[in-house]
Backbone as a printed PyTorch tensor [residue, N CA C, xyz], in Angstrom:
tensor([[[ 385.4570,  225.8300,  -84.1430],
         [ 384.1270,  225.3960,  -84.5280],
         [ 383.1040,  226.4180,  -84.0570]],

        [[ 382.1110,  226.6390,  -84.8600],
         [ 381.0980,  227.6430,  -84.5770],
         [ 380.0350,  227.0780,  -83.6460]],

        [[ 379.6060,  227.8560,  -82.6790],
         [ 378.5390,  227.4210,  -81.7760],
         [ 377.3100,  228.2840,  -82.0000]],

        [[ 376.1660,  227.6530,  -81.9130],
         [ 374.8870,  228.3380,  -82.1040],
         [ 373.9880,  227.9750,  -80.9330]],

        [[ 373.3060,  228.9630,  -80.4110],
         [ 372.3940,  228.6920,  -79.3060],
         [ 371.0430,  228.2480,  -79.8520]],

        [[ 370.2900,  227.6040,  -79.0170],
         [ 368.9590,  227.1440,  -79.3990],
         [ 368.0480,  228.3200,  -79.7040]],

        [[ 368.2260,  229.4210,  -79.0290],
         [ 367.4160,  230.6110,  -79.2990],
         [ 367.6510,  231.1340,  -80.7090]],

        [[ 368.9090,  231.1350,  -81.1690],
         [ 369.2030,  231.5930,  -82.5240],
         [ 368.5620,  230.6810,  -83.5620]],

        [[ 368.5820,  229.3840,  -83.2860],
         [ 367.9470,  228.4290,  -84.2070],
         [ 366.4420,  228.6790,  -84.2620]],

        [[ 365.8150,  228.8630,  -83.1190],
         [ 364.3760,  229.1410,  -83.0670],
         [ 364.0430,  230.4350,  -83.7940]],

        [[ 364.8490,  231.4810,  -83.5930],
         [ 364.6100,  232.7480,  -84.2790],
         [ 364.7450,  232.5950,  -85.7860]],

        [[ 365.7480,  231.8390,  -86.2200],
         [ 365.9530,  231.6090,  -87.6450],
         [ 364.7570,  230.8710,  -88.2510]],

        [[ 364.2550,  229.8900,  -87.5450],
         [ 363.0860,  229.1400,  -88.0250],
         [ 361.8760,  230.0580,  -88.1200]],

        [[ 361.6290,  230.8410,  -87.0870],
         [ 360.4660,  231.7310,  -87.0860],
         [ 360.5580,  232.7950,  -88.1720]],

        [[ 361.7570,  233.3090,  -88.4500],
         [ 361.9150,  234.3340,  -89.4780],
         [ 361.6970,  233.7780,  -90.8830]],

        [[ 362.1010,  232.5530,  -91.1120],
         [ 362.0640,  231.9960,  -92.4730],
         [ 360.8840,  231.0650,  -92.7300]],

        [[ 360.0320,  230.8570,  -91.7510],
         [ 358.9420,  229.8880,  -91.8900],
         [ 357.9740,  230.2560,  -93.0140]],

        [[ 357.5130,  231.4950,  -93.0570],
         [ 356.5150,  231.8720,  -94.0640],
         [ 357.0910,  231.7860,  -95.4720]],

        [[ 358.3490,  232.2150,  -95.6430],
         [ 358.9740,  232.1490,  -96.9630],
         [ 359.1730,  230.6950,  -97.3950]],

        [[ 359.5850,  229.8410,  -96.4750],
         [ 359.7880,  228.4270,  -96.8020],
         [ 358.4660,  227.7480,  -97.1550]],

        [[ 357.4200,  228.0420,  -96.3960],
         [ 356.1100,  227.4560,  -96.6980],
         [ 355.6010,  227.9110,  -98.0520]],

        [[ 355.8400,  229.1820,  -98.4060],
         [ 355.4120,  229.6800,  -99.7140],
         [ 356.1560,  228.9720, -100.8380]],

        [[ 357.4360,  228.7370, -100.6580],
         [ 358.2160,  228.0310, -101.6800],
         [ 357.7150,  226.6050, -101.8360]],

        [[ 357.4230,  225.9510, -100.7330],
         [ 356.9190,  224.5740, -100.7920],
         [ 355.5770,  224.5220, -101.5010]],

        [[ 354.6890,  225.4650, -101.1780],
         [ 353.3650,  225.4900, -101.8110],
         [ 353.4470,  225.7050, -103.3150]],

        [[ 354.2890,  226.6230, -103.7540],
         [ 354.3610,  226.9060, -105.1900],
         [ 355.0440,  225.7790, -105.9490]],

        [[ 356.0600,  225.1540, -105.3700],
         [ 356.7560,  224.0890, -106.0890],
         [ 355.9420,  222.8040, -106.1220]],

        [[ 355.1260,  222.5640, -105.1120],
         [ 354.3500,  221.3200, -105.0980],
         [ 353.2240,  221.3610, -106.1190]],

        [[ 352.7400,  222.5310, -106.4740],
         [ 351.6730,  222.6240, -107.4690],
         [ 352.1640,  222.2710, -108.8630]],

        [[ 353.3700,  222.6660, -109.1870],
         [ 353.8540,  222.4470, -110.5460],
         [ 354.3060,  221.0180, -110.7800]],

        [[ 354.7300,  220.3040, -109.7400],
         [ 355.2620,  218.9620, -109.9250],
         [ 354.1800,  217.8960, -110.0050]],

        [[ 353.0680,  218.1010, -109.3450],
         [ 352.0310,  217.0720, -109.2730],
         [ 350.8960,  217.3750, -110.2310]],

        [[ 350.2540,  216.3180, -110.6690],
         [ 349.0530,  216.4990, -111.4760],
         [ 347.8930,  216.8280, -110.5640]],

        [[ 346.9600,  217.6090, -111.0770],
         [ 345.7680,  217.9180, -110.2980],
         [ 344.8570,  216.7020, -110.2780]],

        [[ 344.2550,  216.4720, -109.1410],
         [ 343.3350,  215.3630, -109.0070],
         [ 342.0090,  215.7170, -109.6640]],

        [[ 341.3930,  214.7370, -110.2630],
         [ 340.1010,  214.9370, -110.9030],
         [ 339.0470,  215.1370, -109.8190]],

        [[ 338.3430,  216.2420, -109.8750],
         [ 337.4030,  216.5460, -108.8090],
         [ 335.9620,  216.1760, -109.1740]],

        [[ 335.7040,  215.9800, -110.4460],
         [ 334.3400,  215.6970, -110.8790],
         [ 334.0060,  214.2300, -110.6380]],

        [[ 332.8090,  213.9670, -110.1180],
         [ 332.3690,  212.5790, -109.9480],
         [ 331.8000,  212.0730, -111.2710]],

        [[ 331.9000,  210.7820, -111.4720],
         [ 331.3950,  210.2000, -112.7120],
         [ 329.8700,  210.1070, -112.6830]],

        [[ 329.2630,  210.3070, -113.8350],
         [ 327.8150,  210.1900, -113.9420],
         [ 327.4400,  208.7120, -113.9010]],

        [[ 326.2000,  208.4120, -113.5300],
         [ 325.7860,  206.9960, -113.5050],
         [ 325.9370,  206.3070, -114.8640]],

        [[ 325.6840,  207.0280, -115.9440],
         [ 325.8490,  206.4440, -117.2720],
         [ 327.3000,  206.1280, -117.5820]],

        [[ 328.1920,  207.0240, -117.1470],
         [ 329.6170,  206.7990, -117.3640],
         [ 330.1040,  205.5940, -116.5580]],

        [[ 329.6350,  205.4650, -115.3240],
         [ 330.0050,  204.3250, -114.4800],
         [ 329.5310,  203.0320, -115.1150]],

        [[ 328.2950,  203.0390, -115.6070],
         [ 327.7240,  201.8370, -116.2290],
         [ 328.5070,  201.4600, -117.4830]],

        [[ 328.8590,  202.4410, -118.3080],
         [ 329.6040,  202.1710, -119.5370],
         [ 330.9840,  201.6120, -119.2190]],

        [[ 331.6770,  202.1980, -118.2480],
         [ 333.0100,  201.7110, -117.8860],
         [ 332.9490,  200.3030, -117.3000]],

        [[ 331.9030,  200.0180, -116.5160],
         [ 331.7380,  198.6650, -115.9690],
         [ 331.5070,  197.6500, -117.0860]],

        [[ 330.6860,  198.0040, -118.0550],
         [ 330.4190,  197.0900, -119.1700],
         [ 331.6910,  196.8410, -119.9870]],

        [[ 332.4790,  197.8900, -120.1960],
         [ 333.7290,  197.7400, -120.9460],
         [ 334.6870,  196.8150, -120.2090]],

        [[ 334.8430,  197.0250, -118.8990],
         [ 335.7880,  196.2020, -118.1440],
         [ 335.3210,  194.7500, -118.0600]],

        [[ 334.0290,  194.5250, -117.9130],
         [ 333.4970,  193.1550, -117.8780],
         [ 333.7190,  192.4710, -119.2280]],

        [[ 333.4830,  193.2050, -120.3250],
         [ 333.6800,  192.6250, -121.6560],
         [ 335.1490,  192.2860, -121.8970]],

        [[ 336.0700,  193.1510, -121.4470],
         [ 337.4970,  192.8760, -121.6130],
         [ 337.9150,  191.6530, -120.8030]],

        [[ 337.3680,  191.5250, -119.5910],
         [ 337.6940,  190.3670, -118.7520],
         [ 337.1790,  189.0770, -119.3960]],

        [[ 335.9440,  189.0920, -119.8830],
         [ 335.3760,  187.9010, -120.5060],
         [ 336.1370,  187.5240, -121.7780]],

        [[ 336.5920,  188.5210, -122.5290],
         [ 337.3930,  188.2590, -123.7290],
         [ 338.7260,  187.6120, -123.3500]],

        [[ 339.3370,  188.0760, -122.2590],
         [ 340.6070,  187.4970, -121.8100],
         [ 340.4070,  186.0610, -121.3450]],

        [[ 339.2890,  185.7820, -120.6930],
         [ 339.0020,  184.4190, -120.2370],
         [ 338.8130,  183.5020, -121.4440]],

        [[ 338.0670,  183.9820, -122.4520],
         [ 337.8480,  183.1750, -123.6660],
         [ 339.1520,  182.9200, -124.4180]],

        [[ 340.0610,  183.9090, -124.4030],
         [ 341.3340,  183.7740, -125.1140],
         [ 342.3440,  182.9370, -124.3370]],

        [[ 342.0220,  182.5800, -123.1040],
         [ 342.9170,  181.7590, -122.2990],
         [ 344.0180,  182.5490, -121.6190]],

        [[ 343.8380,  183.8440, -121.4730],
         [ 344.8620,  184.6720, -120.8320],
         [ 344.7420,  184.6770, -119.3140]],

        [[ 343.6200,  184.2060, -118.7990],
         [ 343.4190,  184.1420, -117.3570],
         [ 343.5560,  182.6850, -116.9330]],

        [[ 344.4780,  182.4550, -115.9990],
         [ 344.7020,  181.0890, -115.5220],
         [ 344.4950,  181.0560, -114.0220]],

        [[ 343.7730,  180.0630, -113.5540],
         [ 343.5380,  179.9120, -112.1310],
         [ 344.7040,  179.1370, -111.5270]],

        [[ 345.4090,  179.7800, -110.6000],
         [ 346.5860,  179.1550, -109.9910],
         [ 346.2390,  178.3780, -108.7410]],

        [[ 345.2390,  178.8100, -108.0340],
         [ 344.8470,  178.1510, -106.8020],
         [ 343.4040,  178.4830, -106.4880]],

        [[ 343.0390,  178.2130, -105.2530],
         [ 341.6540,  178.4480, -104.8590],
         [ 341.2950,  179.9340, -104.9140]],

        [[ 342.2560,  180.8090, -104.5130],
         [ 341.9630,  182.2350, -104.4550],
         [ 342.9240,  183.0990, -105.2540]],

        [[ 343.6960,  182.5120, -106.1560],
         [ 344.6660,  183.2980, -106.9230],
         [ 344.5550,  182.9800, -108.4050]],

        [[ 344.7650,  184.0270, -109.2090],
         [ 344.6920,  183.8960, -110.6550],
         [ 345.8710,  184.5950, -111.2810]],

        [[ 346.1900,  184.2240, -112.5210],
         [ 347.2570,  184.8750, -113.2730],
         [ 346.6370,  185.4330, -114.5440]],

        [[ 346.9350,  186.6940, -114.8520],
         [ 346.4500,  187.3420, -116.0640],
         [ 347.6420,  187.6500, -116.9520]],

        [[ 347.6740,  187.0840, -118.1340],
         [ 348.7600,  187.3020, -119.0930],
         [ 348.4600,  188.5760, -119.8880]],

        [[ 349.2300,  189.6350, -119.6300],
         [ 348.9770,  190.9240, -120.2540],
         [ 349.4470,  190.9970, -121.7040]],

        [[ 350.2930,  190.0920, -122.1310],
         [ 350.8370,  190.1840, -123.4870],
         [ 349.8330,  189.8210, -124.5440]]])
């Protein structure tokens, strides 16, 4: 069985650290989507709020929202 000293392990880590970090950085960029950095304008926020409120009220009128208890509700997505 092969034996390795702790010093050899430390040297191996120090020698390969920069290359390993570079590989991690380049591969993580391609796999993930970029986060949206722009903040929404006040008009966009207002429009999205109105749309979501209208969709909720439509679901309530259609009977898709059911009150299960004092603090819980069920929304039928179908």
